[in-house]
N, C-alpha and C positions, 0 to 999 in steps of 0.2 A: 690633563683632566684631573680634577681632585678625586682622591680615593677616600671614601668615608668608611670609618670603622665602627667598632661597637660603641664608641662614645657618642655617635650621632643620636640625637633625641634624648641624651642624658646630660644636659648642659652643666648641672651642678657637679657631676662626676668628672666631666671633661675639665672644668675649671680647677678642680682639686688636683687632678693629675698633671695639669699643665705646669705645676711647680717643678716637675721632674724634667722639664725641657725649657725651651725658650718661652717667654711670656705669650699668652694668647693675643691675637690681633683682632681688631674690629674693622669692618668695612661697612660704611653706610652708603647705600646707593638709591638713586631715584629711578624707579621703573615707570615708564610712560608708554601708553598705547595711544595711537592716533587712528581715528576711524573717519572715513569720508561718508557723508550721507547726502541725500538730495537737499537737506536743510542746511548743510554746511559741515565743516570739520568739527568733530567732537574728540576730546582727549580725556584720558583718565590717568592719574599719576599718584604715586605714593612712595614713601620712604621705607626701605627695609634695612635691617641691621644684621650683618653677617658676622659670626664669630668663627675664627680659625685658630686651631691649636695644633702645633707641629710636634709630633712625637720624636723629638731629637735628643732626649735626655736619658735618664736612668732606665726608663721603661722602653727605650727604643728596641724594637724587635719583638716585644711581647704583644703588641697590638697587631691585628691583621691589616692595619692601614697606617701609613705614615702621617696622615692628617685626619683631624676630626673637624667637621664643619656643621654648624647649625645656624638657622636663620630665624630672626624674629621679625614679625610684621604681619601684614594682612593681605588678603586678595585685593587686586586692583580692580576698580570699578569704573566703567565708562557709561555715562548717562547719555543715552541716545534719544532722550525726550520721550514723545509718545510711543516710540518704538520699543521702549523698555531699557533694561540695564544689561550690560555685558560684563561678566566677571572673568578675570584671569586669575586662576587659583594659584596657590603656592606649590601644589603637587602636579606632577606630570600626567599627561594623557597616555595611558598604557596602550591604547589602541592606535596611537599615531607615532610611527617610527621617527626617532630623533627628538621627540618632545623632552624638555628638561623640567626638573623642578627647580625652585628658587635656590636650593642648597648648591646645585651644580652650576648655576649661571656664571658665577665669578670665574671658576676654574676653567670652564669651557670657552668663555668669550674673552677672557684676559689671561691666557696661558703664560706660564713662567718663561722668561727669556734668558738666554745665555748672557753672561756679562759682556759689556762692550769690548771689542778688541779684534785682532786679526788672528784667525785660526788656520792651521795648516790644512785641515780637512774637516769634514762633517763629524768624524769620530771624536776629534779633539774638542770640537764645539760641544758635542753632546756630553762629553765627560765633564766639561766645565759647567754645563747646565745642571748635571746631577750633583755636583759639589756645592752648588749655590743653595743656601738655606731658603726655604719657602718664605719665611718671615721677611727676608730681604726684598723679595718680589712684592709682597703685600705692602710693605712700607713705601716702596717706589710708586706703586699704583696710587696709594693714598696721597702721595705728594703731587703726582701729576694730575690726578682727578680727570681722567679721560671720559669721553662719551663714546659708547660703542653701539652699533646697531644690533638688534636681536633678530636673527632670521625668523621669518614668520613660522616656518616649519619647526623651529626649536622652542616655540613658546610652550609654557605649561598648559594645562587643560583650560579651555575656555568653556563657559557655561552661561545659561540664562535660566530663569525660573518663570514658568507660565503664571505662577502665583507666588509672590515673594514671601507670603506667610506659610507656604507649604513646601518643605524641603524635598518632598517626593515629586514635585513638579519640575525638578531639575532636568535640563537637556544639555548634552555636550554639543558644542558648536565647532564646526570646521573652520579654522582661522582663514582658510582660502576661499570660503564660501559663506560669508556672513549674511549674504542676501537671502539664503534659504531660510534663515530664522528671523531676519529683521526687515526684509523687503528689498525690492530692486534698488540698485544704486548704493547699497551699503557695503563698503569695502574696508577691510583692515589694511591701511596703507603703510604703517610703520610701527616699530617698537624700539625703544632705546633703553640703555642702562647707563646712568651717569654717576660716577663716583663723587660723593659730596660729603656733607656733614649734617648732623641733626639727630633727631630721635625718630624711631619707627612710628609710622602712622597707626593710629588707633581709631576705633569708632564704627567698625563694620556692623556691630550689633544694633546700631540705629537703623540700618537698612534691613538686616536679617535678625530680628530679635531672638529667634529660636536657636541661633548659633551658640549662645551662652550656655544652653542646656545640652548641646550635642556632645556626646562622648563616644568616640569611635565612628564607624561608618554610618552614613544616613540610613542604610538598609539593614543595620544590625538586628533590629527587633523582628524584622520579617525574614531574617536569614537569607538576604539577597546574595546571589552568586558573587564570590569574592572578586572576580574579574569584571563584573558589570560596573557601570557608573555608580550605582547605589552602594556597591561593595567597596569601591575604590575611593569615593569622595567622603572624607571624614572631617572631624573637627580641625585637624592639622592642615586641611586644605584651605581653610578660611582664615585662621589666625594662629600665630605661635608667639609665645612669650619666653624670653630667657633673660632679659635685662630690665 
């Protein structure tokens, strides 16, 4: 699992300090959701750009974490036609155990592997794994460009809006029960993460115009409870820029 330290959310600082260790790595991945409806299969897909900086240089030991991770991109949207739009946010659902945010997706679903070889025992293999720089793992994944399934229970927060023009109309969706929000026969059948190339998807403001003015939580002005959806869903849930 990736451990994120104080550099997360401060990409410019992270990039500056990266000169004290190995150079930062970038991973571009396509995140895709597939939904079955009575009208047919609907998919939503976009590109996200992950930055990973390993604290393995002069500042090693000064940061509370060995890795700094930040993601650029936007929430994924699935158009369900007359049933509405399903959004998979960048941030996790704090009310659903196991839910990941997009910063954690790479480290959780593509964990670092021990170098190929024969090991006398698990301890020897684990020691070899610890000695392997994380950047080597990232480079290998970028070269192989795998596709991995994202377990439904591990997805970030899913939401819909009763009124796309009203951020307060947001509703959290249970990924295992889309029918409750979108009608009988609507089922989330799969999600994948594919390592690829390209630039992070942009344009969510065309669907949610108010997102360009959102600063902090949706419910900040009404002092919504921090742990409520209105307190947890914020500007960084919909889009993040670092490159």
